[in-house]
N, CA and C atoms as a LAMMPS dump frame, in Angstrom:
ITEM: TIMESTEP
0
ITEM: NUMBER OF ATOMS
279
ITEM: BOX BOUNDS ff ff ff
-5.0000000000000000e+02 5.0000000000000000e+02
-5.0000000000000000e+02 5.0000000000000000e+02
-5.0000000000000000e+02 5.0000000000000000e+02
ITEM: ATOMS id mol type element x y z
1 1 1 N -258.296 382.463 419.6
2 1 2 C -257.935 381.612 420.739
3 1 3 C -258.318 380.178 420.436
4 2 1 N -257.384 379.247 420.647
5 2 2 C -257.609 377.837 420.426
6 2 3 C -258.601 377.286 421.43
7 3 1 N -259.378 376.268 420.983
8 3 2 C -260.321 375.606 421.792
9 3 3 C -259.63 374.643 422.745
10 4 1 N -260.061 374.668 424.016
11 4 2 C -259.505 373.732 424.945
12 4 3 C -259.9 372.356 424.613
13 5 1 N -259.112 371.331 424.771
14 5 2 C -259.47 369.965 424.518
15 5 3 C -260.55 369.607 425.515
16 6 1 N -261.459 368.691 425.035
17 6 2 C -262.539 368.176 425.857
18 6 3 C -262.208 366.739 426.256
19 7 1 N -262.214 366.497 427.579
20 7 2 C -261.972 365.166 428.061
21 7 3 C -263.272 364.676 428.669
22 8 1 N -263.654 363.47 428.279
23 8 2 C -264.822 362.806 428.949
24 8 3 C -264.267 361.73 429.824
25 9 1 N -264.575 361.855 431.119
26 9 2 C -264.087 360.905 432.111
27 9 3 C -265.21 360.073 432.596
28 10 1 N -264.982 358.768 432.664
29 10 2 C -266.036 357.804 433.097
30 10 3 C -265.972 357.662 434.581
31 11 1 N -264.982 358.277 435.293
32 11 2 C -264.779 358.063 436.695
33 11 3 C -264.087 359.277 437.311
34 12 1 N -264.291 359.465 438.567
35 12 2 C -263.559 360.425 439.331
36 12 3 C -262.124 359.918 439.63
37 13 1 N -261.203 360.781 439.832
38 13 2 C -259.926 360.329 440.239
39 13 3 C -259.472 361.299 441.445
40 14 1 N -258.224 361.053 441.895
41 14 2 C -257.765 361.856 442.959
42 14 3 C -257.82 363.36 442.604
43 15 1 N -258.093 364.216 443.524
44 15 2 C -258.267 365.621 443.311
45 15 3 C -257.023 366.267 442.618
46 16 1 N -255.866 365.783 442.883
47 16 2 C -254.665 366.367 442.27
48 16 3 C -254.729 366.112 440.728
49 17 1 N -255.07 364.875 440.382
50 17 2 C -255.189 364.57 438.986
51 17 3 C -256.247 365.352 438.279
52 18 1 N -257.402 365.483 438.964
53 18 2 C -258.527 366.268 438.386
54 18 3 C -258.063 367.74 438.188
55 19 1 N -257.401 368.28 439.157
56 19 2 C -256.92 369.63 439.054
57 19 3 C -255.995 369.845 437.872
58 20 1 N -255.108 368.86 437.669
59 20 2 C -254.174 368.966 436.513
60 20 3 C -254.941 368.887 435.224
61 21 1 N -255.945 368.041 435.127
62 21 2 C -256.729 367.972 433.898
63 21 3 C -257.532 369.295 433.669
64 22 1 N -258.134 369.833 434.693
65 22 2 C -258.909 371.033 434.579
66 22 3 C -258.096 372.224 434.19
67 23 1 N -256.779 372.191 434.526
68 23 2 C -255.882 373.221 434.188
69 23 3 C -255.66 373.433 432.654
70 24 1 N -255.762 372.308 431.936
71 24 2 C -255.476 372.398 430.475
72 24 3 C -256.563 371.927 429.61
73 25 1 N -257.696 371.515 430.129
74 25 2 C -258.759 370.986 429.329
75 25 3 C -260.17 371.207 430.035
76 26 1 N -261.186 371.057 429.187
77 26 2 C -262.528 371.046 429.683
78 26 3 C -262.861 369.615 430.056
79 27 1 N -263.114 369.355 431.313
80 27 2 C -263.336 367.923 431.74
81 27 3 C -264.854 367.809 431.984
82 28 1 N -265.357 366.757 431.345
83 28 2 C -266.812 366.445 431.468
84 28 3 C -266.884 365.03 432.086
85 29 1 N -267.73 364.905 433.092
86 29 2 C -267.933 363.605 433.735
87 29 3 C -269.092 362.89 433.079
88 30 1 N -268.938 361.672 432.729
89 30 2 C -270.001 360.889 432.155
90 30 3 C -271.137 360.755 433.191
91 31 1 N -272.381 360.944 432.75
92 31 2 C -273.484 360.857 433.674
93 31 3 C -273.859 359.389 433.99
94 32 1 N -273.432 358.502 433.123
95 32 2 C -273.689 357.029 433.337
96 32 3 C -272.73 356.274 432.429
97 33 1 N -272.604 355.015 432.614
98 33 2 C -271.597 354.259 431.731
99 33 3 C -272.305 353.24 430.83
100 34 1 N -273.663 353.369 430.728
101 34 2 C -274.391 352.5 429.782
102 34 3 C -274.027 352.975 428.32
103 35 1 N -274.003 351.972 427.406
104 35 2 C -273.663 352.331 426.048
105 35 3 C -274.357 353.482 425.387
106 36 1 N -275.656 353.549 425.565
107 36 2 C -276.4 354.66 424.907
108 36 3 C -276.013 356.018 425.459
109 37 1 N -275.79 356.136 426.751
110 37 2 C -275.333 357.406 427.349
111 37 3 C -273.951 357.751 426.911
112 38 1 N -273.057 356.815 426.937
113 38 2 C -271.684 357.079 426.513
114 38 3 C -271.624 357.509 425.026
115 39 1 N -272.385 356.844 424.185
116 39 2 C -272.364 357.25 422.781
117 39 3 C -272.841 358.687 422.569
118 40 1 N -273.786 359.142 423.366
119 40 2 C -274.245 360.551 423.27
120 40 3 C -273.147 361.484 423.838
121 41 1 N -272.566 361.143 424.98
122 41 2 C -271.693 362.005 425.674
123 41 3 C -270.303 362.123 425.086
124 42 1 N -269.88 361.133 424.334
125 42 2 C -268.563 361.096 423.721
126 42 3 C -268.426 362.046 422.525
127 43 1 N -269.591 362.439 421.991
128 43 2 C -269.572 363.309 420.82
129 43 3 C -268.859 364.622 421.14
130 44 1 N -267.829 365.018 420.4
131 44 2 C -267.067 366.226 420.595
132 44 3 C -265.833 366.066 421.553
133 45 1 N -265.759 364.908 422.17
134 45 2 C -264.643 364.744 423.125
135 45 3 C -263.367 364.476 422.323
136 46 1 N -262.223 364.955 422.836
137 46 2 C -260.887 364.687 422.237
138 46 3 C -260.255 363.565 422.944
139 47 1 N -260.601 363.29 424.177
140 47 2 C -259.991 362.246 424.969
141 47 3 C -261.002 361.585 425.847
142 48 1 N -260.773 360.323 426.136
143 48 2 C -261.679 359.522 426.995
144 48 3 C -260.884 358.853 428.05
145 49 1 N -261.296 358.985 429.296
146 49 2 C -260.576 358.353 430.444
147 49 3 C -261.567 357.322 431.03
148 50 1 N -261.082 356.084 431.077
149 50 2 C -261.848 354.978 431.634
150 50 3 C -261.135 354.36 432.827
151 51 1 N -261.952 353.841 433.729
152 51 2 C -261.333 353.144 434.854
153 51 3 C -262.052 351.825 434.989
154 52 1 N -263.202 351.803 435.692
155 52 2 C -264.04 350.613 435.75
156 52 3 C -265.388 350.918 435.193
157 53 1 N -265.989 349.956 434.586
158 53 2 C -267.333 350.156 433.976
159 53 3 C -267.183 350.88 432.659
160 54 1 N -268.082 350.62 431.761
161 54 2 C -268.112 351.272 430.485
162 54 3 C -267.196 350.517 429.497
163 55 1 N -267.772 350.034 428.44
164 55 2 C -267.075 349.356 427.428
165 55 3 C -266.717 350.296 426.308
166 56 1 N -265.421 350.326 425.86
167 56 2 C -265.03 351.209 424.768
168 56 3 C -264.913 350.257 423.562
169 57 1 N -265.974 350.237 422.849
170 57 2 C -266.045 349.371 421.646
171 57 3 C -266.076 350.13 420.378
172 58 1 N -266.077 349.503 419.26
173 58 2 C -266.095 350.15 417.915
174 58 3 C -267.273 351.089 417.784
175 59 1 N -268.469 350.805 418.297
176 59 2 C -269.645 351.605 418.204
177 59 3 C -269.395 352.982 418.925
178 60 1 N -268.763 352.861 420.166
179 60 2 C -268.538 354.071 420.907
180 60 3 C -267.48 354.921 420.194
181 61 1 N -266.424 354.258 419.738
182 61 2 C -265.337 355.002 419.046
183 61 3 C -265.872 355.702 417.748
184 62 1 N -266.818 355.052 417.07
185 62 2 C -267.46 355.68 415.905
186 62 3 C -268.245 356.969 416.245
187 63 1 N -268.798 357.024 417.468
188 63 2 C -269.496 358.22 417.916
189 63 3 C -268.618 359.317 418.285
190 64 1 N -267.364 358.866 418.758
191 64 2 C -266.372 359.887 419.184
192 64 3 C -265.42 360.23 418.038
193 65 1 N -265.961 360.864 417.047
194 65 2 C -265.16 361.151 415.835
195 65 3 C -263.99 362.094 416.087
196 66 1 N -264.011 362.856 417.216
197 66 2 C -262.858 363.776 417.54
198 66 3 C -261.858 363.128 418.407
199 67 1 N -262.131 361.875 418.886
200 67 2 C -261.171 361.251 419.875
201 67 3 C -259.839 361.055 419.294
202 68 1 N -258.837 361.381 420.116
203 68 2 C -257.399 361.204 419.718
204 68 3 C -256.799 360.2 420.695
205 69 1 N -257.315 360.034 421.874
206 69 2 C -256.71 359.212 422.818
207 69 3 C -257.73 358.603 423.819
208 70 1 N -257.557 357.332 424.226
209 70 2 C -258.327 356.772 425.274
210 70 3 C -257.319 356.398 426.336
211 71 1 N -257.471 356.953 427.543
212 71 2 C -256.579 356.7 428.64
213 71 3 C -257.239 355.78 429.635
214 72 1 N -256.462 354.744 429.961
215 72 2 C -256.962 353.761 430.957
216 72 3 C -256.373 354.074 432.259
217 73 1 N -257.213 354.494 433.213
218 73 2 C -256.791 354.785 434.576
219 73 3 C -256.9 353.536 435.365
220 74 1 N -255.803 352.755 435.32
221 74 2 C -255.753 351.474 436.019
222 74 3 C -254.894 350.501 435.21
223 75 1 N -255.216 349.23 435.348
224 75 2 C -254.376 348.195 434.728
225 75 3 C -255.231 347.35 433.73
226 76 1 N -254.649 347.14 432.599
227 76 2 C -255.253 346.282 431.599
228 76 3 C -256.157 347.03 430.602
229 77 1 N -256.398 346.411 429.528
230 77 2 C -257.228 346.995 428.412
231 77 3 C -258.416 346.157 428.118
232 78 1 N -258.852 345.277 429.013
233 78 2 C -259.888 344.354 428.739
234 78 3 C -261.232 345.023 428.225
235 79 1 N -261.508 346.186 428.713
236 79 2 C -262.706 346.81 428.346
237 79 3 C -262.648 347.796 427.134
238 80 1 N -261.429 347.79 426.583
239 80 2 C -261.15 348.709 425.389
240 80 3 C -260.802 347.854 424.158
241 81 1 N -261.545 348.128 423.119
242 81 2 C -261.232 347.439 421.83
243 81 3 C -260.021 348.173 421.204
244 82 1 N -258.809 347.793 421.608
245 82 2 C -257.614 348.368 421.143
246 82 3 C -257.506 348.289 419.662
247 83 1 N -257.805 347.185 419.001
248 83 2 C -257.745 347.122 417.582
249 83 3 C -258.657 348.095 416.85
250 84 1 N -259.884 348.25 417.324
251 84 2 C -260.799 349.225 416.726
252 84 3 C -260.242 350.67 416.905
253 85 1 N -259.676 350.961 418.106
254 85 2 C -259.063 352.251 418.286
255 85 3 C -257.916 352.504 417.325
256 86 1 N -257.041 351.53 417.218
257 86 2 C -255.909 351.635 416.37
258 86 3 C -256.32 351.904 414.924
259 87 1 N -257.315 351.178 414.458
260 87 2 C -257.83 351.314 413.1
261 87 3 C -258.363 352.771 412.871
262 88 1 N -258.843 353.413 413.906
263 88 2 C -259.347 354.777 413.761
264 88 3 C -258.251 355.807 414.104
265 89 1 N -257.058 355.47 414.304
266 89 2 C -255.983 356.42 414.672
267 89 3 C -256.06 356.937 416.018
268 90 1 N -256.737 356.233 416.892
269 90 2 C -256.906 356.665 418.264
270 90 3 C -255.876 355.865 419.189
271 91 1 N -255.043 356.684 419.897
272 91 2 C -254.048 356.032 420.798
273 91 3 C -254.749 355.474 422.032
274 92 1 N -254.233 354.357 422.562
275 92 2 C -254.696 353.85 423.808
276 92 3 C -253.496 353.784 424.741
277 93 1 N -253.693 354.487 425.906
278 93 2 C -252.548 354.531 426.894
279 93 3 C -253.095 354.184 428.273
Protein backbone atom coordinates (compact mmCIF):
# COMPACT_ATOMS: atom_id res chain seq x y z
CA UNK A 1 0.00 0.00 0.00
CA UNK A 2 1.36 3.40 -0.98
CA UNK A 3 2.13 5.95 1.69
CA UNK A 4 -0.33 8.85 1.93
CA UNK A 5 1.27 12.20 1.16
CA UNK A 6 2.06 14.36 4.17
CA UNK A 7 0.94 17.98 4.11
CA UNK A 8 2.25 20.46 6.66
CA UNK A 9 -0.15 23.39 6.97
CA UNK A 10 0.86 26.59 8.71
CA UNK A 11 -2.76 27.67 9.03
CA UNK A 12 -6.30 26.43 9.37
CA UNK A 13 -8.64 26.88 6.46
CA UNK A 14 -12.34 26.41 5.81
CA UNK A 15 -13.60 23.02 6.99
CA UNK A 16 -14.52 21.99 3.44
CA UNK A 17 -10.94 22.51 2.29
CA UNK A 18 -9.56 20.66 5.30
CA UNK A 19 -11.95 17.77 4.69
CA UNK A 20 -10.75 17.50 1.07
CA UNK A 21 -7.12 17.47 2.18
CA UNK A 22 -7.74 14.85 4.87
CA UNK A 23 -9.48 12.61 2.31
CA UNK A 24 -6.28 12.13 0.34
CA UNK A 25 -3.39 13.01 2.63
CA UNK A 26 -2.10 13.06 6.18
CA UNK A 27 -2.46 16.68 7.26
CA UNK A 28 -0.24 18.00 10.03
CA UNK A 29 -0.73 21.43 11.53
CA UNK A 30 2.41 23.38 12.37
CA UNK A 31 2.62 23.96 16.10
CA UNK A 32 4.26 27.37 15.56
CA UNK A 33 5.59 29.42 12.67
CA UNK A 34 9.00 30.36 14.03
CA UNK A 35 11.90 29.18 11.83
CA UNK A 36 13.28 26.56 14.25
CA UNK A 37 9.90 24.87 14.72
CA UNK A 38 9.10 24.89 11.01
CA UNK A 39 12.49 23.39 10.16
CA UNK A 40 11.78 20.49 12.51
CA UNK A 41 8.18 19.96 11.45
CA UNK A 42 8.73 20.14 7.66
CA UNK A 43 10.92 17.02 7.74
CA UNK A 44 9.10 14.26 5.84
CA UNK A 45 6.40 16.56 4.42
CA UNK A 46 5.53 16.29 0.73
CA UNK A 47 3.65 19.59 0.63
CA UNK A 48 3.58 22.82 2.58
CA UNK A 49 0.59 25.17 2.80
CA UNK A 50 1.24 28.75 3.89
CA UNK A 51 -1.10 31.64 4.48
CA UNK A 52 0.15 34.32 6.85
CA UNK A 53 3.19 34.04 9.05
CA UNK A 54 6.13 31.79 8.49
CA UNK A 55 8.89 32.46 6.00
CA UNK A 56 9.59 29.80 3.39
CA UNK A 57 13.28 30.40 2.78
CA UNK A 58 16.15 28.29 1.45
CA UNK A 59 16.99 26.97 4.93
CA UNK A 60 13.43 25.71 5.44
CA UNK A 61 13.33 24.16 1.97
CA UNK A 62 16.63 22.38 2.68
CA UNK A 63 15.04 20.75 5.73
CA UNK A 64 12.03 19.67 3.66
CA UNK A 65 13.92 17.26 1.43
CA UNK A 66 10.66 15.48 0.44
CA UNK A 67 8.81 18.68 -0.50
CA UNK A 68 7.28 18.68 -3.96
CA UNK A 69 5.02 21.72 -3.69
CA UNK A 70 4.46 24.84 -1.62
CA UNK A 71 0.89 26.07 -1.81
CA UNK A 72 0.10 29.69 -1.01
CA UNK A 73 -3.39 29.98 0.50
CA UNK A 74 -3.93 33.62 -0.37
CA UNK A 75 -2.39 36.26 -2.59
CA UNK A 76 1.27 36.88 -3.39
CA UNK A 77 4.51 35.06 -2.79
CA UNK A 78 6.35 37.61 -0.65
CA UNK A 79 7.03 35.15 2.16
CA UNK A 80 8.20 32.37 -0.20
CA UNK A 81 11.65 32.23 -1.76
CA UNK A 82 10.36 31.14 -5.17
CA UNK A 83 13.86 31.07 -6.68
CA UNK A 84 15.16 28.73 -3.96
CA UNK A 85 12.12 26.48 -4.39
CA UNK A 86 12.58 26.36 -8.17
CA UNK A 87 16.28 25.49 -7.77
CA UNK A 88 15.22 22.51 -5.63
CA UNK A 89 12.54 21.34 -8.05
CA UNK A 90 9.72 22.40 -5.72
CA UNK A 91 6.65 23.91 -7.38
CA UNK A 92 5.08 27.02 -5.87
CA UNK A 93 1.36 27.48 -6.46
